matplotlib code that plots the C-alpha trace (Angstrom):
import matplotlib.pyplot as plt

x = [105.2, 106.9, 110.2, 111.2, 111.7, 108.6, 107.0, 108.9, 108.2, 104.7, 104.6, 105.6, 103.4, 100.7, 101.9, 103.0, 98.7, 97.0, 99.0, 99.1, 95.6, 94.8, 96.6, 94.8, 91.2, 92.3, 94.3, 90.5, 89.0, 90.5, 90.1, 86.2, 84.4, 87.4, 87.6, 85.5, 88.0, 90.4, 87.7, 86.5, 88.7, 92.2, 89.4, 88.7, 91.5, 92.9, 89.6, 90.5, 94.4, 93.7, 91.3, 93.8, 96.1, 93.3, 92.9, 96.2, 96.4, 93.6, 96.2, 99.0, 97.5, 97.1, 101.0, 103.0, 106.3, 109.4, 111.5, 114.6, 116.8, 118.0, 115.3, 112.7, 109.1, 110.9, 113.9, 110.7, 108.9, 112.6, 114.8, 118.1]
y = [109.7, 105.8, 105.2, 102.1, 99.7, 99.9, 99.9, 97.0, 95.0, 96.1, 94.2, 91.6, 91.1, 91.4, 88.7, 86.2, 87.2, 86.2, 83.5, 81.8, 83.0, 80.0, 77.5, 77.7, 77.1, 74.5, 72.9, 73.6, 72.2, 69.9, 67.3, 69.4, 65.7, 64.0, 67.3, 69.2, 72.1, 71.9, 71.8, 75.5, 77.4, 76.3, 78.2, 80.7, 82.2, 81.6, 83.8, 86.9, 86.4, 86.7, 89.5, 91.4, 90.4, 92.9, 95.5, 96.0, 96.6, 99.2, 101.2, 99.9, 101.7, 104.7, 105.5, 108.0, 106.8, 109.3, 111.2, 110.7, 112.9, 115.7, 116.3, 119.1, 118.6, 120.7, 118.5, 116.0, 118.1, 119.3, 117.1, 117.8]
z = [111.8, 111.7, 111.8, 108.2, 111.3, 113.6, 110.4, 109.4, 112.9, 112.5, 109.2, 110.5, 113.4, 110.9, 109.5, 111.7, 113.4, 110.1, 108.6, 112.5, 113.1, 109.7, 111.2, 114.2, 112.7, 110.6, 113.3, 115.4, 113.4, 112.7, 115.8, 116.7, 116.9, 119.6, 121.9, 122.7, 123.8, 122.1, 119.3, 120.4, 121.3, 118.6, 116.0, 118.4, 118.9, 115.8, 114.6, 116.6, 116.5, 112.1, 113.1, 115.1, 112.4, 109.6, 112.0, 112.1, 108.2, 108.2, 111.3, 109.0, 105.8, 108.2, 109.7, 107.7, 107.1, 108.6, 106.1, 105.8, 108.4, 106.7, 103.6, 103.8, 101.4, 99.2, 98.7, 97.6, 95.2, 93.2, 93.0, 92.3]

ax = plt.figure().add_subplot(projection="3d")
ax.plot(x, y, z, "-o")
ax.set_aspect("equal")
plt.show()
């Protein structure tokens, strides 16, 4: 089980990897003709970062959130 703070940090990391990777991918495609090393390394690294973000989405979907302190399963089923 994960705390809400951990889940929020993971969400921020996921979106940073996805959007940063896609921006890097696009910026690497632009100078593809002039700079051979940058033309290949930036898109590859960007694609890897975006793929890592997608994998973390799957990991995040399988994580469960901890119930608040003091709350039991019975409290959830029968709210007062």
